[in-house]
N, C-alpha and C positions, 0 to 999 in steps of 0.2 A: 686263295685267301681273299683276294679282291672281290670275287664273285660271291663268296660267303658273306663278307661284310655288307655288300650291296643288298643281299637278300635279307639279312637280319636287320640292318638299319643302324641308327645311332644308339639304340637302346631306349630312347624315349618313345612314349606312346604317340603315334601319328594321329593328327586331327582327321576327322571325317567330313568336316564342313567348314568353309571359310567364306567370309564376306569381304569383298575387295572393292575399292574405289580407285578410279584413275581417270585422267583426262580423256583417254580414248577407250572405247569398248574393248577393242582387241587386246590392249595392254592390260586391262582389268582381268580379262579371261586368262591371259598368259600368266599373270602373276598368281592367280588362284590355282592354276594347274601346278605351277612351280612350288607353291607352298605345300600342296598335298603330295607332290612327288609322283604325279600320275599323268597319263596321256589324255587327250581329249576323248578318246574312245572309252576310257574308263571313268568318265565324269558325267554328272548331271549339272548342267549350267542353267541357272535361273537368272534372267536379266531383270533386275529391279528398276533400273533407269538407264536408258541408252545414252544419257548425257546430252549436252548441248554446247555447240561451239559459241564462244562469245564474239563480240564485235571487236572493235579496235582495242588492242592490248588485252584481249580476252575478257573484257568487261561483259558481264551478263552471262558468262559461260557456266556450265554445270557439269560436274564429274559424272562419268558413267559408273553404275554400281551393279555388281553381280554377286550371286551366291554360287559357289562351286562346291559340289559334294561328290564323294566317292560312290560309284556303283558297286553295291555289295555282290561279290561273286565268290563266296567262300569255297565252293566246291572246286572251282578252277584254281584258286590260290592253294588249296590243300594239295592238289595233284602236282602243281609246280614246285611247291616247297619240298615235298617228299622226293621228287625226282632229283632235286639239287642236293638234299641232305644225304641221299644214298648213292650219289654218283661215284664217290671214292670208296665207299664201303662195298658195294656190289652193283655192277652195271646192269645185271639182269633183273633188278627190282622193277616190277610193273605195278601200277595202281589199277586194281581190279574194279573197284567201285568206291564212290563217295556218296553217302546217303545222309539225310537229315531226319531225325525222329525224336520226338519228345524233348526238344530243346538241346539236342546233342548231334554233332556230326560224327559219322562212323566211316572211317577210311579202311578199306581192306586192300592189302598188298600181297604180292606173291613173288617168288624168286626161285631161281634154279639152285641157289645156295641158301635155303631157308634157315639152316642152323646158324649161319653167320648173321643173318638179319635178326633172329630171335635172341641169340646170346644165351648164356647160362640162365636157365629158368626165366627167360624173357627180359633180362636186364637191358640188353641192347635195344629191344623193342620199346621198353619203358623210357629209355633215354631219348629215343627218336620221337616218342609221343610228347615228351616234355618240350623238346626243341620245337616241334611242330606247333604246339599250343602257344608258345611264347612268340614265335615269329608271326603266326597268324594274328595274334592279338595286336602286335605292333602295326601290322598292315591294315587291319580293320579299325584300329583305334579303340577297341574294346575287347574285353575278355570273352571268349567263346569256349564252350565245352566240346572237346573232341577226343575220340577214342581211336587209336591206331591198332589194327589187328593184322596178323599175318597167318595165312593158311588155317584160320579157325583156332589159333592158339589160345585166345582169351577164354573161349567157352570150355575148351579142354582143360585149361589150367584151373578154371573155376570149379569144374567137376572134381578135380584132384583135391583142391583145397577144402571143399565141402566134405569130402570123404575123410580127410585128415582131421577136420574139426570134430566130426561125429565120433571118430575112433578115439581121439584124445579125450573128449568129454566123457565117454564111457569109461576110459581108464581112470580118469580123475574121480569119477563117482565110485568105481569099484575099489580103488586103493585108498581114497581119501587124501591123496597126496597132490601137491602142485605139479602140473604137467607142463614142461617147457617145450615149445616147438622150436624148430630151427629158425635162424634169422630170416626175415622176409622183407620184401619191399612194402612201402606204405599201402600200395594198391592191394597186395595179397593179404596184408593184415586186416584191411578193411573188410574183405570178404569173410575172413574167419570171425571177426567181431560180429558182423551182421548175421551170420549163420547161427550163432549161439546167443544172440541178444535177447531172445524171448525165452530162453531156458530158465527154469526155476531151480535147476539142480546144479548149475555151474556158473561161474563168473569168469570173465576174461579181462586181462590187463596187458599192457605193453611195457616191457622193461628193457633196460640198457639203452645205448645210444649208437647212432651211426649204423655201420654195417652189422653190428652185433644186436641191434634192436629186434626183439622177438616177442611172441605172445606167450603168456602164462595162463593156463586154464586151471582153476581151482574149484574143488567141490564146495557147494554151498553148505554141506553138512560135514566139513572137514573136522576130524577128531582133534581135540586139544592135545598138544604135546607131540603131534605128529609133524615133525619139521623136516621130513625128507622130501626130496624132489624126484620126479621122474622126468628124464630127458628123452624126448622122442625125436629121432633123426629120420627124416624122409629122404635121405640121400644114401640108398642102399649100396652104392658102389664101394664105399669105404666104411668098415665097421670100426667104431672107436671102442677098443676093449677096456674093460674095467681095470683101473690101476691096482697093482699089487700093494702089499703092505710096505714095500720098499719105496713106493712112489713111481716105480717104472711100469710101463705097459708091457704085458707079456707078448711074445711074438706069436703071430698067427701063420699057419702054413698055407700053402697054395689052395688045398682043398677047402679049408675054412673060408678063405676069401671068396672062392667060387660059390660056396653055399650062401654066403652073405649077399652075394650079388642077386640071388634069386628071392631074397626076402623083401617083403613090401615095406617093412619098417623095423626099427631097432629101438628098444626101450631099455634103459639102464638107470640105476639109482646113483645119485650123487648127493653128498651132504649139502644142506641148504646154507649158502654163504650170504644170502641176502639179509638185509636188516629187518628186524621184526618191528 
């Protein structure tokens, strides 16, 4: 816990540059380094005035003045932060590369236990990325854009989401009904919205809150009076059967469950309980 607190800091944005005056030049430099919380190797030190010793009782003396600033080394910081964040999660995590492109840092990691690092649909990876971004911002004193990836997961996930968006939009156009996708992270929802942003045939909105927040795709030519929804589930491991008239879900046998596991998606109708 002490190591984590030291890595994160107090929660306040750290300064990147300070100007210090002191009677002695060495004292001014030391104070500047202390204020920034860095070592001399990680600092640029600009001497504005070396100062001057005064005569009797210091009369005629002049304080030394320096400007101490951080040396920006985001790539090294990113590697160090990731190693600390994943130490308890998975000791086999290794930073493969840290690159800067188009105003964003891209950090690629790998692990012997990649499933642990990713989490369900990338939730653990997303959480690590948020922590990395926040800690990096505190260290640098400003917000920087950073993407954390593991074993090429981001690109693979994007391909899946684009396919989901296209299939759901086709279903919305065909049926004229609102199509609800499963709850997704903000990052995933942004990909869906972007994929269908230029479509003239469908519109996308986000509904609900928290972990239930999801995207709804509607046909631009939805027929009036059609107030049914289509719910698309892209989690084929568990089929949600349609409720019977009694309100209870019918049982499914083992063979039905196995068949469902081989399906790419599941679409079912539900009454629209949203406000009009």
